[in-house]
C-alpha positions as CSV (number, residue, x, y, z in Angstrom):
1,M,-0.1,0.0,0.0
2,E,1.4,3.4,-0.8
3,I,2.0,6.2,1.7
4,I,2.9,9.9,1.4
5,I,5.4,11.3,3.9
6,E,5.7,15.0,4.3
7,E,8.2,17.1,6.3
8,I,6.5,20.1,7.4
9,S,7.3,23.0,9.7
10,H,5.7,23.7,13.3
11,G,3.5,26.0,11.3
12,H,2.5,23.1,9.1
13,K,4.1,24.6,6.1
14,L,5.1,21.8,3.7
15,L,9.1,21.5,3.3
16,S,9.0,18.2,1.3
17,R,6.9,15.5,0.1
18,Q,7.7,11.8,-1.0
19,K,5.6,9.1,-2.0
20,F,6.6,5.4,-1.1
21,A,5.2,2.0,-2.5
22,S,7.4,-0.2,-0.3
23,N,6.3,-1.8,3.1
24,T,9.3,-0.7,5.2
25,I,10.4,2.9,5.3
26,T,13.0,4.3,7.5
27,I,13.3,7.8,8.7
28,G,16.3,9.4,10.6
29,R,19.5,11.6,10.2
30,G,21.4,8.7,8.9
31,Y,22.3,8.7,5.2
32,D,20.9,4.9,4.8
33,N,17.4,6.1,5.6
34,D,14.7,6.3,2.9
35,I,13.9,9.9,4.5
36,I,17.0,11.8,5.9
37,V,16.3,14.6,8.3
38,S,18.8,17.1,8.6
39,D,18.2,17.9,12.4
40,P,20.8,17.3,15.1
41,H,18.1,16.1,17.5
42,V,17.0,13.3,15.3
43,C,18.9,10.1,15.7
44,P,20.6,8.3,12.9
45,E,17.8,5.6,13.0
46,H,14.8,7.4,14.4
47,L,11.6,5.7,13.1
48,Q,10.5,2.9,11.0
49,L,7.3,2.6,9.4
50,Q,6.0,-0.8,8.5
51,F,2.9,-2.0,6.7
52,N,1.5,-5.3,8.2
53,G,-0.9,-6.1,5.2
54,E,-3.7,-4.2,6.9
55,H,-2.4,-1.1,8.5
56,W,0.8,1.1,8.6
57,L,2.5,0.9,11.9
58,V,5.3,3.5,13.1
59,N,7.7,2.6,15.5
60,D,10.4,4.6,17.5
61,Q,13.7,3.0,17.1
62,G,14.9,3.8,20.7
63,S,15.7,7.4,19.9
64,I,17.1,9.8,22.6
65,N,14.5,12.4,22.2
66,G,11.6,10.1,21.3
67,S,8.6,10.5,18.9
68,F,5.4,12.1,19.8
69,L,2.1,12.3,18.0
70,E,0.8,15.7,17.6
71,G,-1.3,16.8,20.9
72,S,0.0,13.8,22.8
73,K,3.1,13.8,25.3
74,E,3.6,10.2,25.2
75,N,6.6,8.6,23.3
76,V,5.2,6.6,20.2
77,I,6.5,3.2,20.8
78,Q,4.2,1.5,18.3
79,H,1.3,3.4,16.8
80,K,-1.3,2.4,14.0
81,V,-1.0,5.4,11.7
82,S,-4.1,7.3,10.4
83,S,-4.2,9.6,7.2
84,G,-3.0,13.0,8.5
85,D,-1.2,11.9,11.7
86,I,1.7,14.2,12.6
87,I,4.6,13.0,14.6
88,S,7.4,15.2,16.2
89,I,10.9,13.8,15.9
90,G,13.7,16.2,17.6
91,K,12.7,19.6,16.5
92,S,11.3,18.4,13.2
93,Q,7.7,17.2,12.1
94,V,6.5,14.5,9.9
95,R,2.9,13.8,8.4
96,F,1.7,10.7,7.1
97,V,-0.9,10.9,4.3
98,F,-2.7,8.1,2.5
99,P,-3.3,8.3,-1.2
100,S,-7.2,8.4,-0.7
101,H,-6.7,11.5,1.9
102,P,-9.1,14.5,0.6
103,V,-7.3,17.6,-0.7
104,A,-8.6,21.1,-0.6
105,E,-10.6,22.5,-3.6
106,S,-8.6,24.1,-6.5
107,I,-8.3,27.9,-6.4
108,A,-9.1,29.8,-9.6
109,I,-6.4,31.9,-11.0
110,S,-7.1,35.6,-10.1
111,P,-7.7,38.1,-12.6
112,F,-5.0,40.0,-10.6
113,E,-2.2,37.5,-12.0
114,S,-2.5,39.5,-15.5
115,L,-1.8,42.8,-13.5
116,I,0.9,41.1,-11.5
117,N,2.7,39.9,-14.8
118,L,2.2,43.2,-16.3
119,A,3.9,44.9,-13.4
120,R,6.9,42.8,-13.2
121,H,7.6,43.3,-16.9
122,P,11.1,44.7,-17.2
123,V,10.0,47.7,-19.4
124,V,6.9,48.5,-17.0
125,L,9.0,48.2,-13.9
126,A,11.7,50.6,-15.4
127,L,8.9,53.2,-16.6
128,S,7.4,52.9,-13.1
129,M,10.7,53.5,-11.2
130,T,11.6,56.4,-13.5
131,L,8.3,57.9,-13.2
132,F,8.5,57.7,-9.5
133,A,12.0,59.2,-9.6
134,F,10.8,62.1,-11.8
135,I,8.0,62.9,-9.9
136,G,9.8,62.9,-6.6
137,G,12.5,65.1,-8.1
138,W,10.0,67.4,-9.4
139,I,8.4,67.7,-5.7
140,I,11.9,68.2,-4.1
141,N,12.6,71.1,-6.5
142,L,9.1,72.6,-5.9
143,N,9.9,72.5,-2.0
144,N,13.3,74.2,-2.4
145,A,13.2,78.1,-2.2
146,N,16.5,78.0,-4.1
147,E,17.1,76.8,-7.8
148,V,18.3,73.5,-7.8
149,S,20.5,72.0,-10.6
150,L,19.9,68.6,-12.0
151,T,23.0,67.2,-10.3
152,Q,22.0,68.5,-7.2
153,M,18.6,67.0,-7.3
154,L,19.8,63.5,-8.5
155,V,21.2,62.3,-5.1
156,P,18.3,62.9,-3.1
157,T,15.9,61.3,-6.0
158,I,17.9,58.3,-6.3
159,G,17.9,58.0,-2.5
160,L,14.1,58.6,-2.4
161,T,13.7,55.7,-5.1
162,L,15.8,53.3,-3.1
163,G,14.4,54.0,0.3
164,F,10.9,53.1,-1.1
165,A,12.2,50.1,-3.0
166,L,12.8,48.8,0.7
167,W,9.2,48.2,1.3
168,P,8.7,45.5,-1.7
169,A,12.3,44.1,-0.9
170,G,11.5,43.6,2.8
171,I,8.1,41.7,1.7
172,A,9.8,39.7,-0.8
173,L,12.4,38.7,1.9
174,V,9.9,37.5,4.4
175,S,8.0,35.8,1.5
176,H,11.2,33.9,0.7
177,L,11.6,32.9,4.3
178,T,8.0,31.7,4.9
179,K,7.0,30.6,1.3
180,H,10.1,29.9,-0.3
181,D,9.1,32.1,-3.3
182,A,10.1,35.9,-3.3
183,R,8.6,37.1,-6.4
184,F,10.8,40.1,-5.9
185,W,10.1,41.8,-9.3
186,A,6.5,41.4,-9.1
187,Q,6.4,43.0,-5.5
188,M,8.7,45.8,-7.1
189,G,6.3,46.5,-9.9
190,I,3.2,46.5,-7.9
191,S,4.6,48.6,-5.1
192,F,6.0,51.4,-7.6
193,I,2.6,51.4,-9.5
194,F,0.8,52.3,-6.4
195,F,3.5,54.5,-5.3
196,N,3.2,56.7,-8.4
197,L,-0.8,56.5,-8.1
198,M,-0.1,57.9,-4.4
199,W,2.1,60.8,-5.7
200,L,-0.6,61.7,-8.5
201,S,-3.3,61.5,-5.6
202,D,-1.3,63.9,-3.6
203,I,-0.8,66.2,-6.6
204,F,-4.4,66.1,-7.5
205,E,-5.4,66.8,-3.7
206,N,-3.2,69.9,-3.8
207,I,-4.8,71.0,-7.1
208,V,-8.2,70.7,-5.5
209,H,-7.2,72.5,-2.1
210,F,-5.7,75.2,-4.4
211,N,-9.0,75.6,-6.3
212,T,-11.5,75.5,-3.4
213,S,-12.0,77.1,-0.2
214,S,-11.2,75.3,3.3
215,N,-14.7,74.8,4.0
216,F,-15.4,72.8,0.7
217,S,-17.9,70.0,1.6
218,M,-16.3,67.4,-0.6
219,L,-12.6,67.7,0.8
220,W,-13.0,64.8,3.2
221,L,-13.2,62.5,0.1
222,L,-9.7,63.1,-0.9
223,T,-8.6,61.6,2.2
224,I,-10.1,58.3,1.3
225,I,-8.1,58.3,-2.0
226,P,-4.9,57.5,-0.1
227,L,-6.4,55.2,2.2
228,L,-8.0,53.1,-0.6
229,L,-4.5,53.1,-2.5
230,A,-2.6,52.1,0.5
231,F,-5.2,49.1,1.1
232,G,-4.9,48.1,-2.5
233,L,-1.1,47.9,-2.0
234,F,-1.0,46.1,0.9
235,W,-3.6,43.7,-0.3
236,L,-1.7,42.9,-3.4
237,N,1.5,42.5,-1.4
238,C,-0.1,39.9,0.7
239,Y,-1.6,38.2,-2.3
240,V,1.7,37.8,-4.0
241,G,4.0,37.2,-1.1
242,F,1.9,34.8,0.9
243,H,-0.6,32.1,0.9
244,M,-3.6,33.7,2.7
245,T,-7.4,33.6,2.4
246,L,-9.3,36.4,1.2
247,R,-10.5,37.1,4.7
248,R,-7.0,37.2,6.1
249,R,-5.6,39.3,3.2
250,N,-8.3,41.8,4.1
251,V,-7.7,42.0,7.9
252,V,-3.9,42.3,7.4
253,A,-4.3,45.3,5.0
254,S,-6.7,47.0,7.3
255,C,-4.4,46.5,10.2
256,L,-1.6,48.0,8.3
257,I,-3.8,50.9,7.4
258,L,-4.8,51.5,10.9
259,L,-1.2,51.1,12.1
260,L,0.3,53.6,9.3
261,F,-2.5,56.4,9.0
262,G,-4.1,55.8,12.6
263,G,-0.6,56.3,14.2
264,S,0.2,59.5,12.3
265,F,-3.2,60.7,13.0
266,I,-2.6,60.2,16.7
267,I,0.8,62.1,16.6
268,Q,-0.5,65.2,14.7
269,M,-3.5,65.6,17.2
270,S,-1.1,64.9,20.2
271,K,0.9,68.1,18.8
272,Q,-2.1,70.3,18.4
273,P,-2.5,72.8,21.3
274,D,-5.5,73.3,23.4
275,F,-5.8,77.0,22.0
276,N,-4.2,78.3,18.8
277,P,-4.4,82.1,18.3
278,R,-3.7,81.6,14.7
279,P,-6.6,81.0,12.2
280,Q,-6.8,77.7,10.5
281,F,-6.8,78.0,6.7
282,D,-5.6,76.2,3.8
283,T,-2.2,77.4,2.8
284,T,-1.7,75.4,-0.5
285,I,0.1,77.5,-3.1
286,M,0.7,76.4,-6.7
287,S,1.5,77.9,-10.1
288,P,-1.4,79.9,-11.8
289,A,-1.3,77.2,-14.5
290,F,-3.1,74.9,-12.0
291,I,-5.9,77.4,-11.4
292,F,-9.2,76.1,-12.8
293,A,-11.7,77.9,-10.5
294,P,-13.6,80.8,-11.9
295,S,-12.0,84.1,-10.7
296,S,-13.8,87.0,-9.3
297,N,-13.2,90.8,-9.6
298,V,-12.3,93.1,-6.9
299,E,-15.6,94.4,-6.2
300,T,-17.2,90.9,-5.8
301,F,-14.1,89.9,-3.4
302,V,-14.7,93.1,-1.3
303,N,-18.6,92.3,-1.0
304,D,-17.9,88.6,0.0
305,A,-15.2,89.7,2.6
306,S,-17.8,92.3,4.3
307,K,-20.2,89.4,4.6
308,L,-17.6,87.8,6.8
309,F,-17.8,90.6,9.1
310,D,-21.5,90.3,9.2
311,K,-21.4,86.7,10.3
312,A,-18.8,87.6,13.0
313,T,-21.0,90.4,14.3
314,E,-24.1,88.0,14.5
315,S,-22.1,85.2,16.2
316,A,-20.8,87.8,18.6
317,K,-24.3,88.9,19.6
318,E,-25.5,85.4,20.0
319,D,-22.5,84.8,22.3
320,S,-23.5,87.9,24.4
321,K,-27.2,86.8,24.9
322,E,-25.9,83.5,26.3
């Protein structure tokens, strides 16, 4: 009778899998075993698996550290194997599976795979990183009061690009350690596409602020755009890098959003004084080329300004009555 023996991690991640048709199988650290386990806590001859015509029996071969069925503290001297049994030997684990053991349903290939394959293409990746560096350099130039030459702008732009590249590189490293599949270029491509979208959303937000008043009722919608983009980035990072269910990906992405944006919001609120003598208003200033709102003449501006004084007077009267 055939049997499948899997070497797994303590998190039940598959490390190796072998199928046997013989009636006797040996497991240990010695090179003469059918399955060689590279664990110094495993004896050279640790386990023997034998088929008696009806059942598979596993026997500990007098090992120093013993063999234990998962969930039990008793040493496995002789145990009748059931499909799915996991036995700990040393600091390693092996799982025994029969050919009739049920498997999980097949997972349909996500439409995101086409986006991922496009994002990891060398041309698309190069364009994404170049666009990111260009926008970053442009913003650095706008935030500098003095004129900046191309060579002076090159160093901080390259540093900014490499700094942002640490995020997908870190995700790929963790993925390599846990899933043994880094998919480095896919992580880089996806991340820089979303980094560019975040740059563009920030520019769009500044343009809207520049063309509207501070009390514009729809400004709160602009804060949702970076949240959605960040959620999409984290969600796709998890999809590419790890074997997660849809629910777990949603939870992880949401937790990262709360950690990143919630933490920064709390820090900003903690720095706000109890009383601020300075009026709060939008200070966004851009080039006149970005003005899309209709302009008003001087007379209209003066009339609108006088209405503000009327509102302040009415508010003062109401406060005095109280």
